[in-house]
N, CA and C atoms as a LAMMPS dump frame, in Angstrom:
ITEM: TIMESTEP
0
ITEM: NUMBER OF ATOMS
423
ITEM: BOX BOUNDS ff ff ff
-5.0000000000000000e+02 5.0000000000000000e+02
-5.0000000000000000e+02 5.0000000000000000e+02
-5.0000000000000000e+02 5.0000000000000000e+02
ITEM: ATOMS id mol type element x y z
1 1 1 N 1.654 -24.215 -33.542
2 1 2 C 2.38 -22.988 -33.364
3 1 3 C 2.714 -22.838 -31.877
4 2 1 N 3.893 -22.34 -31.601
5 2 2 C 4.306 -22.095 -30.228
6 2 3 C 3.875 -20.757 -29.752
7 3 1 N 3.545 -20.691 -28.495
8 3 2 C 3.068 -19.463 -27.889
9 3 3 C 4.271 -18.749 -27.275
10 4 1 N 4.394 -17.452 -27.603
11 4 2 C 5.472 -16.663 -27.062
12 4 3 C 5.116 -16.207 -25.667
13 5 1 N 6.012 -16.342 -24.697
14 5 2 C 5.788 -15.909 -23.344
15 5 3 C 6.431 -14.566 -23.146
16 6 1 N 5.614 -13.608 -22.716
17 6 2 C 6.08 -12.241 -22.506
18 6 3 C 6.14 -12.003 -20.985
19 7 1 N 7.356 -12.019 -20.433
20 7 2 C 7.484 -11.923 -18.969
21 7 3 C 7.179 -10.5 -18.537
22 8 1 N 7.551 -9.468 -19.264
23 8 2 C 7.351 -8.087 -18.857
24 8 3 C 6.149 -7.442 -19.491
25 9 1 N 5.168 -8.21 -19.833
26 9 2 C 3.942 -7.625 -20.353
27 9 3 C 3.839 -7.712 -21.878
28 10 1 N 2.725 -7.287 -22.345
29 10 2 C 2.468 -7.374 -23.806
30 10 3 C 2.392 -6.014 -24.448
31 11 1 N 2.767 -4.961 -23.718
32 11 2 C 2.821 -3.639 -24.34
33 11 3 C 4.101 -2.927 -23.998
34 12 1 N 4.176 -1.659 -24.295
35 12 2 C 5.441 -0.965 -24.174
36 12 3 C 5.861 -0.593 -22.739
37 13 1 N 5.091 -0.958 -21.778
38 13 2 C 5.437 -0.61 -20.384
39 13 3 C 6.363 -1.715 -19.839
40 14 1 N 7.508 -1.333 -19.374
41 14 2 C 8.48 -2.292 -18.853
42 14 3 C 8.17 -2.535 -17.369
43 15 1 N 7.173 -3.347 -17.121
44 15 2 C 6.774 -3.693 -15.756
45 15 3 C 6.343 -5.172 -15.764
46 16 1 N 6.591 -5.845 -14.676
47 16 2 C 6.208 -7.184 -14.515
48 16 3 C 4.746 -7.398 -14.963
49 17 1 N 4.453 -8.496 -15.682
50 17 2 C 3.1 -8.722 -16.176
51 17 3 C 2.212 -9.262 -15.118
52 18 1 N 1.454 -8.383 -14.461
53 18 2 C 0.545 -8.779 -13.431
54 18 3 C -0.78 -9.232 -13.993
55 19 1 N -1.171 -8.663 -15.175
56 19 2 C -2.449 -8.989 -15.746
57 19 3 C -2.302 -10.258 -16.632
58 20 1 N -2.687 -11.375 -16.047
59 20 2 C -2.614 -12.645 -16.77
60 20 3 C -4.009 -13.224 -16.881
61 21 1 N -4.182 -14.087 -17.831
62 21 2 C -5.467 -14.743 -18.027
63 21 3 C -5.309 -16.203 -17.609
64 22 1 N -6.366 -16.936 -17.604
65 22 2 C -6.352 -18.363 -17.157
66 22 3 C -5.413 -19.248 -17.976
67 23 1 N -5.258 -18.935 -19.245
68 23 2 C -4.422 -19.83 -20.095
69 23 3 C -2.956 -19.387 -20.087
70 24 1 N -2.559 -18.384 -19.354
71 24 2 C -1.188 -17.934 -19.329
72 24 3 C -0.321 -18.898 -18.556
73 25 1 N 0.818 -19.344 -19.091
74 25 2 C 1.646 -20.314 -18.427
75 25 3 C 2.304 -19.792 -17.131
76 26 1 N 2.304 -18.485 -16.959
77 26 2 C 2.941 -17.896 -15.761
78 26 3 C 1.92 -17.504 -14.706
79 27 1 N 0.697 -17.997 -14.85
80 27 2 C -0.373 -17.618 -13.922
81 27 3 C -0.045 -17.921 -12.494
82 28 1 N 0.45 -19.086 -12.229
83 28 2 C 0.761 -19.483 -10.864
84 28 3 C 1.828 -18.572 -10.23
85 29 1 N 2.868 -18.277 -10.985
86 29 2 C 3.91 -17.391 -10.503
87 29 3 C 3.388 -15.987 -10.271
88 30 1 N 2.613 -15.477 -11.178
89 30 2 C 2.016 -14.122 -11.047
90 30 3 C 1.133 -14.086 -9.819
91 31 1 N 0.318 -15.097 -9.596
92 31 2 C -0.563 -15.13 -8.453
93 31 3 C 0.235 -15.219 -7.136
94 32 1 N 1.382 -15.887 -7.167
95 32 2 C 2.246 -15.932 -5.992
96 32 3 C 2.77 -14.523 -5.68
97 33 1 N 3.222 -13.802 -6.707
98 33 2 C 3.711 -12.455 -6.507
99 33 3 C 2.576 -11.546 -6.003
100 34 1 N 1.417 -11.641 -6.575
101 34 2 C 0.269 -10.812 -6.152
102 34 3 C -0.107 -11.081 -4.664
103 35 1 N -0.093 -12.384 -4.334
104 35 2 C -0.403 -12.762 -2.952
105 35 3 C 0.617 -12.197 -1.979
106 36 1 N 1.909 -12.26 -2.367
107 36 2 C 2.98 -11.711 -1.48
108 36 3 C 2.762 -10.171 -1.356
109 37 1 N 2.46 -9.501 -2.437
110 37 2 C 2.215 -8.051 -2.371
111 37 3 C 1.095 -7.741 -1.443
112 38 1 N -0.01 -8.485 -1.568
113 38 2 C -1.196 -8.267 -0.703
114 38 3 C -0.837 -8.491 0.782
115 39 1 N -0.097 -9.572 1.012
116 39 2 C 0.308 -9.85 2.41
117 39 3 C 1.209 -8.735 2.934
118 40 1 N 2.117 -8.206 2.126
119 40 2 C 2.915 -7.11 2.554
120 40 3 C 2.124 -5.852 2.895
121 41 1 N 1.142 -5.502 2.039
122 41 2 C 0.245 -4.387 2.332
123 41 3 C -0.454 -4.573 3.665
124 42 1 N -0.967 -5.794 3.902
125 42 2 C -1.666 -6.045 5.147
126 42 3 C -0.716 -6.002 6.348
127 43 1 N 0.456 -6.589 6.247
128 43 2 C 1.421 -6.575 7.337
129 43 3 C 1.935 -5.172 7.635
130 44 1 N 2.234 -4.41 6.604
131 44 2 C 2.663 -3.063 6.799
132 44 3 C 1.559 -2.249 7.466
133 45 1 N 0.329 -2.402 7.013
134 45 2 C -0.787 -1.673 7.676
135 45 3 C -0.956 -2.043 9.124
136 46 1 N -0.841 -3.364 9.416
137 46 2 C -0.954 -3.763 10.817
138 46 3 C 0.197 -3.226 11.638
139 47 1 N 1.378 -3.151 11.11
140 47 2 C 2.499 -2.6 11.853
141 47 3 C 2.276 -1.108 12.17
142 48 1 N 1.709 -0.368 11.169
143 48 2 C 1.427 1.062 11.418
144 48 3 C 0.339 1.184 12.477
145 49 1 N -0.633 0.33 12.444
146 49 2 C -1.709 0.369 13.496
147 49 3 C -1.082 0.071 14.852
148 50 1 N -0.184 -0.913 14.952
149 50 2 C 0.507 -1.185 16.217
150 50 3 C 1.358 -0.025 16.693
151 51 1 N 2.003 0.62 15.759
152 51 2 C 2.806 1.793 16.104
153 51 3 C 1.931 2.874 16.661
154 52 1 N 0.794 3.074 16.046
155 52 2 C -0.193 4.091 16.485
156 52 3 C -0.671 3.788 17.877
157 53 1 N -1.02 2.464 18.135
158 53 2 C -1.517 2.104 19.476
159 53 3 C -0.431 2.282 20.503
160 54 1 N 0.798 1.872 20.181
161 54 2 C 1.907 2.046 21.141
162 54 3 C 2.176 3.544 21.439
163 55 1 N 2.099 4.371 20.382
164 55 2 C 2.318 5.796 20.578
165 55 3 C 1.232 6.405 21.447
166 56 1 N -0.018 5.98 21.249
167 56 2 C -1.11 6.449 22.122
168 56 3 C -0.918 6.057 23.53
169 57 1 N -0.515 4.819 23.777
170 57 2 C -0.295 4.342 25.11
171 57 3 C 0.887 5.108 25.771
172 58 1 N 1.921 5.287 25.038
173 58 2 C 3.05 6.057 25.545
174 58 3 C 2.675 7.485 25.874
175 59 1 N 1.882 8.073 25.006
176 59 2 C 1.43 9.475 25.204
177 59 3 C 0.593 9.576 26.461
178 60 1 N -0.257 8.598 26.696
179 60 2 C -1.099 8.664 27.898
180 60 3 C -0.208 8.492 29.152
181 61 1 N 0.773 7.615 29.083
182 61 2 C 1.7 7.396 30.226
183 61 3 C 2.432 8.695 30.529
184 62 1 N 2.924 9.373 29.457
185 62 2 C 3.613 10.663 29.687
186 62 3 C 2.707 11.681 30.3
187 63 1 N 1.462 11.745 29.829
188 63 2 C 0.487 12.706 30.368
189 63 3 C 0.253 12.479 31.881
190 64 1 N 0.116 11.204 32.257
191 64 2 C -0.091 10.864 33.683
192 64 3 C 1.115 11.247 34.504
193 65 1 N 2.318 10.973 33.986
194 65 2 C 3.545 11.342 34.711
195 65 3 C 3.707 12.834 34.858
196 66 1 N 3.377 13.575 33.793
197 66 2 C 3.475 15.02 33.839
198 66 3 C 2.468 15.637 34.79
199 67 1 N 1.272 15.042 34.864
200 67 2 C 0.237 15.543 35.763
201 67 3 C 0.674 15.297 37.207
202 68 1 N 1.309 14.212 37.501
203 68 2 C 1.764 13.958 38.857
204 68 3 C 2.902 14.883 39.235
205 69 1 N 3.696 15.215 38.276
206 69 2 C 4.86 16.098 38.53
207 69 3 C 4.512 17.541 38.574
208 70 1 N 3.307 17.924 38.283
209 70 2 C 2.864 19.304 38.353
210 70 3 C 3.006 20.034 37.022
211 71 1 N 3.605 19.412 36.008
212 71 2 C 3.722 20.027 34.701
213 71 3 C 2.505 19.565 33.893
214 72 1 N 1.646 20.459 33.506
215 72 2 C 0.367 20.106 32.844
216 72 3 C 0.402 20.328 31.382
217 73 1 N 1.566 20.427 30.721
218 73 2 C 1.606 20.618 29.291
219 73 3 C 1.213 19.309 28.638
220 74 1 N 0.063 19.265 27.927
221 74 2 C -0.425 17.971 27.44
222 74 3 C 0.356 17.417 26.247
223 75 1 N 0.846 18.183 25.298
224 75 2 C 1.575 17.65 24.148
225 75 3 C 0.735 16.84 23.196
226 76 1 N -0.571 17.243 23.082
227 76 2 C -1.465 16.526 22.174
228 76 3 C -1.133 16.742 20.721
229 77 1 N -0.478 17.854 20.353
230 77 2 C -0.215 18.147 18.953
231 77 3 C 0.676 17.088 18.291
232 78 1 N 1.702 16.672 18.961
233 78 2 C 2.62 15.657 18.448
234 78 3 C 1.894 14.344 18.235
235 79 1 N 1.096 13.935 19.195
236 79 2 C 0.325 12.663 19.091
237 79 3 C -0.654 12.738 17.912
238 80 1 N -1.315 13.87 17.776
239 80 2 C -2.294 14.021 16.674
240 80 3 C -1.597 14.024 15.313
241 81 1 N -0.394 14.673 15.225
242 81 2 C 0.339 14.659 13.964
243 81 3 C 0.792 13.222 13.596
244 82 1 N 1.232 12.503 14.579
245 82 2 C 1.703 11.107 14.358
246 82 3 C 0.484 10.244 13.888
247 83 1 N -0.633 10.443 14.539
248 83 2 C -1.842 9.706 14.18
249 83 3 C -2.27 10.021 12.732
250 84 1 N -2.259 11.304 12.378
251 84 2 C -2.583 11.706 11.002
252 84 3 C -1.627 11.089 10
253 85 1 N -0.325 11.11 10.28
254 85 2 C 0.658 10.549 9.347
255 85 3 C 0.37 9.037 9.085
256 86 1 N 0.163 8.355 10.19
257 86 2 C -0.071 6.937 10.079
258 86 3 C -1.385 6.669 9.309
259 87 1 N -2.406 7.431 9.543
260 87 2 C -3.654 7.255 8.832
261 87 3 C -3.481 7.536 7.314
262 88 1 N -2.731 8.594 6.996
263 88 2 C -2.518 8.902 5.56
264 88 3 C -1.624 7.862 4.882
265 89 1 N -0.62 7.335 5.59
266 89 2 C 0.252 6.324 4.974
267 89 3 C -0.552 5.081 4.679
268 90 1 N -1.366 4.636 5.636
269 90 2 C -2.2 3.453 5.371
270 90 3 C -3.207 3.7 4.305
271 91 1 N -3.832 4.849 4.265
272 91 2 C -4.844 5.212 3.254
273 91 3 C -4.219 5.24 1.885
274 92 1 N -3.038 5.858 1.703
275 92 2 C -2.425 5.941 0.358
276 92 3 C -1.997 4.552 -0.084
277 93 1 N -1.515 3.729 0.801
278 93 2 C -1.148 2.367 0.432
279 93 3 C -2.363 1.609 -0.123
280 94 1 N -3.471 1.694 0.619
281 94 2 C -4.704 0.992 0.231
282 94 3 C -5.268 1.604 -1.089
283 95 1 N -5.276 2.925 -1.184
284 95 2 C -5.836 3.582 -2.39
285 95 3 C -5.036 3.205 -3.619
286 96 1 N -3.719 3.04 -3.496
287 96 2 C -2.907 2.715 -4.627
288 96 3 C -2.862 1.238 -4.971
289 97 1 N -2.751 0.379 -3.959
290 97 2 C -2.498 -1.023 -4.189
291 97 3 C -3.73 -1.912 -4.248
292 98 1 N -4.716 -1.662 -3.419
293 98 2 C -5.909 -2.532 -3.415
294 98 3 C -6.684 -2.536 -4.742
295 99 1 N -6.938 -1.376 -5.344
296 99 2 C -7.61 -1.4 -6.672
297 99 3 C -6.799 -2.176 -7.715
298 100 1 N -5.47 -2.022 -7.68
299 100 2 C -4.629 -2.769 -8.563
300 100 3 C -4.736 -4.269 -8.379
301 101 1 N -4.688 -4.672 -7.135
302 101 2 C -4.798 -6.13 -6.849
303 101 3 C -6.184 -6.685 -7.234
304 102 1 N -7.228 -5.922 -6.959
305 102 2 C -8.564 -6.344 -7.352
306 102 3 C -8.693 -6.446 -8.858
307 103 1 N -8.142 -5.437 -9.557
308 103 2 C -8.166 -5.501 -10.99
309 103 3 C -7.415 -6.688 -11.55
310 104 1 N -6.263 -7.036 -10.962
311 104 2 C -5.524 -8.213 -11.367
312 104 3 C -6.368 -9.498 -11.176
313 105 1 N -7.067 -9.532 -10.045
314 105 2 C -7.921 -10.681 -9.738
315 105 3 C -9.042 -10.848 -10.763
316 106 1 N -9.757 -9.758 -11.035
317 106 2 C -10.89 -9.855 -11.99
318 106 3 C -10.373 -10.081 -13.438
319 107 1 N -9.239 -9.556 -13.772
320 107 2 C -8.664 -9.795 -15.09
321 107 3 C -8.29 -11.252 -15.223
322 108 1 N -7.692 -11.82 -14.213
323 108 2 C -7.29 -13.226 -14.246
324 108 3 C -8.506 -14.148 -14.379
325 109 1 N -9.572 -13.798 -13.685
326 109 2 C -10.805 -14.62 -13.821
327 109 3 C -11.598 -14.342 -15.1
328 110 1 N -11.058 -13.371 -15.866
329 110 2 C -11.655 -12.991 -17.16
330 110 3 C -13.085 -12.422 -16.957
331 111 1 N -13.282 -11.785 -15.806
332 111 2 C -14.521 -11.075 -15.543
333 111 3 C -14.51 -9.77 -16.323
334 112 1 N -13.313 -9.144 -16.382
335 112 2 C -13.142 -7.88 -17.095
336 112 3 C -11.806 -7.91 -17.803
337 113 1 N -11.795 -7.304 -18.99
338 113 2 C -10.498 -7.182 -19.697
339 113 3 C -9.879 -5.854 -19.269
340 114 1 N -8.872 -5.914 -18.401
341 114 2 C -8.269 -4.734 -17.843
342 114 3 C -6.982 -4.342 -18.572
343 115 1 N -6.721 -4.865 -19.737
344 115 2 C -5.486 -4.625 -20.415
345 115 3 C -5.228 -3.137 -20.595
346 116 1 N -6.242 -2.382 -20.891
347 116 2 C -6.063 -0.943 -21.084
348 116 3 C -5.657 -0.202 -19.815
349 117 1 N -5.907 -0.838 -18.634
350 117 2 C -5.543 -0.212 -17.355
351 117 3 C -4.109 -0.492 -16.935
352 118 1 N -3.463 -1.372 -17.655
353 118 2 C -2.104 -1.764 -17.299
354 118 3 C -1.157 -0.525 -17.287
355 119 1 N -1.181 0.246 -18.301
356 119 2 C -0.342 1.429 -18.374
357 119 3 C -0.716 2.444 -17.343
358 120 1 N -2.016 2.623 -17.112
359 120 2 C -2.467 3.581 -16.097
360 120 3 C -1.965 3.226 -14.712
361 121 1 N -2.037 1.998 -14.323
362 121 2 C -1.544 1.512 -13.024
363 121 3 C 0.003 1.682 -12.969
364 122 1 N 0.683 1.231 -13.988
365 122 2 C 2.136 1.168 -13.901
366 122 3 C 2.811 2.534 -14.06
367 123 1 N 2.15 3.465 -14.809
368 123 2 C 2.748 4.784 -15.034
369 123 3 C 2.244 5.83 -14.057
370 124 1 N 1.016 5.713 -13.637
371 124 2 C 0.391 6.76 -12.798
372 124 3 C 0.131 6.329 -11.392
373 125 1 N -0.697 5.325 -11.178
374 125 2 C -1.208 5.061 -9.848
375 125 3 C -0.166 4.475 -8.896
376 126 1 N 0.581 3.423 -9.288
377 126 2 C 1.52 2.808 -8.386
378 126 3 C 2.711 3.755 -8.079
379 127 1 N 3.226 4.505 -8.997
380 127 2 C 4.316 5.442 -8.654
381 127 3 C 3.828 6.566 -7.698
382 128 1 N 2.55 6.861 -7.72
383 128 2 C 2.033 7.929 -6.833
384 128 3 C 2.285 7.506 -5.379
385 129 1 N 2.156 6.277 -5.05
386 129 2 C 2.391 5.81 -3.691
387 129 3 C 3.847 6.039 -3.33
388 130 1 N 4.746 5.741 -4.21
389 130 2 C 6.195 5.952 -3.918
390 130 3 C 6.55 7.428 -3.782
391 131 1 N 5.784 8.275 -4.477
392 131 2 C 6.058 9.705 -4.4
393 131 3 C 5.427 10.321 -3.172
394 132 1 N 4.289 9.869 -2.799
395 132 2 C 3.498 10.497 -1.71
396 132 3 C 4.067 10.108 -0.345
397 133 1 N 4.485 8.885 -0.163
398 133 2 C 4.976 8.419 1.153
399 133 3 C 6.068 9.321 1.743
400 134 1 N 7.114 9.651 0.976
401 134 2 C 8.152 10.532 1.585
402 134 3 C 7.624 11.895 1.971
403 135 1 N 6.648 12.369 1.203
404 135 2 C 6.032 13.697 1.557
405 135 3 C 5.263 13.546 2.878
406 136 1 N 4.542 12.465 3.018
407 136 2 C 3.806 12.238 4.261
408 136 3 C 4.765 12.09 5.428
409 137 1 N 5.861 11.357 5.238
410 137 2 C 6.8 11.141 6.309
411 137 3 C 7.486 12.416 6.784
412 138 1 N 7.827 13.269 5.806
413 138 2 C 8.694 14.38 6.137
414 138 3 C 7.994 15.758 6.11
415 139 1 N 7.202 16.015 5.151
416 139 2 C 6.753 17.405 4.914
417 139 3 C 5.409 17.707 5.537
418 140 1 N 4.388 16.957 5.182
419 140 2 C 3.05 17.316 5.567
420 140 3 C 2.676 16.79 6.929
421 141 1 N 1.685 17.36 7.51
422 141 2 C 1.087 16.941 8.8
423 141 3 C 2.047 17.161 9.936
């Protein structure tokens, strides 16, 4: 009997099939996609950390220049808000993506059957990241 290959999963959720087992013919491709996603999360987080460090350095330079010029307005509120935004963006990315990637890993190794979590991740958890980021960028903090 031939085995049917389901590219978009085995249930009603139309999302790429991240949860594969060892005998799945698309395991290598799926692991390539998961690895790329993980690398993107790490690179984006590192970029935000670098932005934060550059902003802190710039803020300190401005403070020194203002102190020399006699204007002592510190402007710490803007720097603190930027730092909070960056922290929240990195935190929400990790909170949404890292559990998903870990679950994919354990499911692939057949340590746990996470099939029931597929819909939860695809309908609830991953879209939360897409909804929260614009709010963090624009509205809050």
